[in-house]
N, C-alpha and C positions, 0 to 999 in steps of 0.2 A: 646494757650494763654497763657497759667503764665506764661511760659519759662523766657520773659525780666525782668515781675517783683523776678526772682529768680536769673538770675542774677547781678543786681542792684544791690538786696540786700548784695550778693556774694562776690560785689567787694568792696561795701559799711567795710564788716563786713573783708575780705581781707587787704584790705586797714586799716582801725583801730587797731586792731591787731597788726599788724609794727609797728604801728606811738608811740601805747601803748607801746611796747616796748621798741620801741629806747629813744621816747622821755617820758614816766609816763604819766599818766591817766593824774595831770595836767598839762604841757606841752608839749600835741599833743591837736591841737583845730581843735575843726567842721568844720570849712577851710581848716583846713591842709589835711583832713579827703577824705573830698569832691573833690578836688583838686587830692589826688591820686588818687581818686576811678574814676575821669573824672562824678562827677555828681553835683547836684548843689543844695543846703540847703534842697530844699523842698523834696528831695528826699530820704531823713533822715529826717526828720520829717517826712513823711507821714509812713517809712519803720518805725519806732523806738519811735521817740516822743522828745528825746529826749537825750543829751550826757548821761547821768546817764543811762537812759533804753541802751544803744547800748554800754555800759561795757557788763551792765549785761550781752548782749546776746551773749560777745564776748565770755565769760562762757561759758555760755549756750549752746553754741554749738556744745561745746567740752566738757564739762562736762556732761553733758546729755547719751553722748553714754559711757560716760566712764566709768560711776559709773553702765551702763548697765549691761556690758560686767564683773566690777565687782560685781556688786548683782549674776551675773549668774554662773561666778569661786568661789561664796560662796555656794551657793548652789546647785550644784554641790559636794564641800569639805564634806557640814554638811550632802548630803544622805549618806552617808559612814557610814557601821557600827560605823569603829574609824577612825579617821583623830587628826592629826599634827598642832603642835604650828605651824612647814610647809609647810602647806601648807593650813589654814587659812593667810598664811604671804602675799604663791605665790598667792592667789587669789588678796591679798589685793594692793602687789606692782608689778604684772607682766602687765599686763593691762597698767597702766601709765608709763612704763615705753615704752610697746608698742607706745605709745601712743607719749612718747616725739619722738622718731624716724621718725615717723608715714612721707612719700609723700610727704600728703598736708600742710605742716607751721607747723606740731607737737608740729618739736624743736623753731619758734617764739612763739606759746601758751606758750610752758614751761618760756619763757621771761616772758614775757605778766605776768604768775606765779607770778615771784620773784617780779615783779616790787609792782603785789599786799602783797607782804607780805613788804616788806624794805616802803613802802607808808601807811601802816599803816591807809585804805581808811575804814573810818570804815560803810558808806551804802555800802557800796561791800563787807565787813563782813557780814554786816546784810543780803543781799542778798546771797551768797552760806553760814548762815546759813540752815535759813528760807527752803532751797530751799535745801540740800543734809545733813541738818545733824543726816536724818534720811538712813542714810548708813550707814555713820558713826559708828548712834547704830547699826544696826546689825552689824558693824562688830568686834562691844565691846562685845554683847552677846557672838559670837564668842570665841574671846580673850577669857572672859572669862569660856569660856568652861574645854578653853586648860592652862589654867594661875588660880587656885583655890584657889591660897591662895595669893593671891595680889586683894587690895579690889581695888572696882571701881574710887577710888581716887589717888591712885596709876598706875593704869590701863590706864587713862588716860594718865595721865604727861608721863609715858615708852610711849603711841602712839603716844604724841605728837613729843617726840625724834624720832622715827621713824620715825613722814610724814616728819620730816624734812633733815632729813639721805635723802631722799627716794625723797624732791624736788631738792636734791641736786648733787646724781646719773642722776634725769630728763634730769638737767643745762648740764651736760656733764661739771661741774664745775674744778672737780678733776687733781688728772695729769697722773695716769694711763686712756689713750689712747688708743688705737683700735690699735691692731699690725698688722704690715705689709703680708699680706693674710686672713688676719681675718673679715667675712664681719658681717657687723654691725651687723646681728643673732644672730654670735656668740657674738660677741659683747657685746648683750644686754644681750642675756643669760647669760653668764659668770658674767657679773656687777650683775644680779638678786637670779642668786643663791652666792652672796657674800653680800649681802644685809641683804636676806633673812639666812644665818648662821650668822648674823654682830646682828639680829633684835631680833630670836630667842635665843641667850645669853646673851640677855640686861632683856629682857621677862621677861625668865628666872631664872634674880639672885636672891634671896636668901634675 
């Protein structure tokens, strides 16, 4: 009984994600979303209530699972009797790079994420802060244990820069492309290794 409703909601989210990536949040209208998803406006209002809620749900459906994976990876790291800075960075970086290469549209979501940074959408920033800041706090605590020489303000500065580098890597904007004969998984793992090594050096700097 629930399958048609799920299918409609999924189509709306998929279409919204594609159009937000292409045109931005202000540039993509609900009319464009409904036409792309082959639904009427009533269906959007039924499932989401407003365009703002639709934007939020585009992020929620990806970020909920991403941050669950991050926190599970972090919990596994913290259970170790000894862990390294690189271990914590791996828990932060690797699930995000996996999302960017997911077969179900992960690359499209990364473009939406890039739009969010570029457009400085304050309502969206508040939504992300209210729903996901607890994840960053847990990572900050773990990073703080590995980096006792940094005060909290300096740590936040450096993690903000690391997050920017991670977003860049997720978007695959760089000049280094996948080599012939290398799988997507191998390329992602190589990107993670280089990013973790680079980020660790910056975080450890005196």
